[in-house]
N, C-alpha and C positions, 0 to 999 in steps of 0.2 A: 449620475450613477445613484442607485438605490443600494443602501448599505446598512445590513441588519447589525445590530450591536447586541453582543451577549451580555448576560447580567454581569460578568467579571469586568466588562469594559466600563459598565456603567459605574459600578463600584469603585473602580480605580479613578474615574473621572471625578467622582463626588469626595474621595478620599484626600486627594492632594492635587496640588497645582504642578503636576509633572507632565511626562511624556503623553499620557493618554489624553489629559486635558487638552494639551497642545494639539495632538491629532486631531481630537474632536473639532475643535475652533478652526483649524485649517480646512477640514473637510467641508464645515459649514461656510466657511469663506469662499471656498470654490464652488458653492451651489449644489453640492451634493445632498441628497435627501437621506437623512438618518431615521432609520426606522426601528421601533421596538415595538413589543406586544405586551400585554398584561403579564404574561408568564415570566419574562425577564425582569421586567419591572418590579414585581413582587419579590423575586429573588434576590435583586439588588436591594431593595428596601429592608427586607428581612436580614440580609447579611450586614447592612450598614447600622441597623437599629441595634444589633447584638455586637458588633465590633468596633463601630465608629459612628456613634449617633450624631455627631454634629454635621455629618455628611448628608443626612436625609434632607435638610433643608436646600443643599446644593443640588441634589438629585431632582427635587421638585422644580426647582427654578429651571434646571436643564431641560427637563421633560417638555417645557413650554415651548422649546425651539425645535423638537424632535417630531417625527409622524409617529404618534402612538396609536397602536391598534388594540382592539380589546383581544383578551385572550380567548381562543377557541382552540380546544382540545382537538387536534387533528393527528391521527396516525400516520406514520411514515409508510410509504410503499414498502411492500415486502422486501425489495431489492436493496432499500437503504436501512431497514430496520435493525441489521446486525451490525452497522456500523458504530453505533453508538450505545452506552448504557440508556436503560429506560428514562432516568432523569433528564438526559441531554437531548434525547430524541424531539421533544417539543421546539427545541431552538432551531434545529434544522428544517423542522416541519414548517415553523412559522415562516423562516426565510424563503422557502419554497413558496408556501401559499401566498405570501406577500410580493412575490415576483421581485426579490432582490437580486442584484447583480453580485453583491458580496456578503458573506457572513464573517464578521470579524469576532475573533475571541482570543483571550489570552489563555485559554484552558489547554495547557499542553498535555495533561493526563489524559484526556479523552479526545481532543481533537487534533493533536500534532500529526497523526497519520494521514489526517485528511488535508492537511495544509496544502494549497496550490492545486488541489483536486476540484473538478467542477461537477456538480449534481443538477441536473435539469436547469441549467443557466445560473446556478449560485456557485460562486467560488469561494471556499473556505480558506481563510488566511488570518495569520497573526497580525497584530497590529503594525509590525515592522514591514511585513510582506504588503499591506494596504498602503502604507505611506509610500513605498517606493513604486508601487503601481499607479498611485493617484495625485501625489503630491511633488509638483516639480522640484528639482535639486535635493531630493532625498536618495 
């Protein structure tokens, strides 16, 4: 499966050795392709730099094991545009453009109402929902 990681997932992975780091490791062990683009990498890096600078080194190391696509500004189709605030639209747009099966995010403020829904083949989910769907014994 191709799984797009939102910036908050990258941030959580870099910040501490917790549930998100474990989830990413398990997904990689099961040979899922984890995908990010320049937009989410820049956001994660910016937030780590201001809130948890020690995590930037972990982020850089983690990116070596992920499929990193360049940022390309794409607009969401009209039918999807109203689903998210403007700053979050590039996240769904990238997952769609990169033909991912899942978009995983911890952003409950803007994405929670999309959890479990599918958009042009991309299912939006929380980390827990993804673990249940893809990791045996979860």
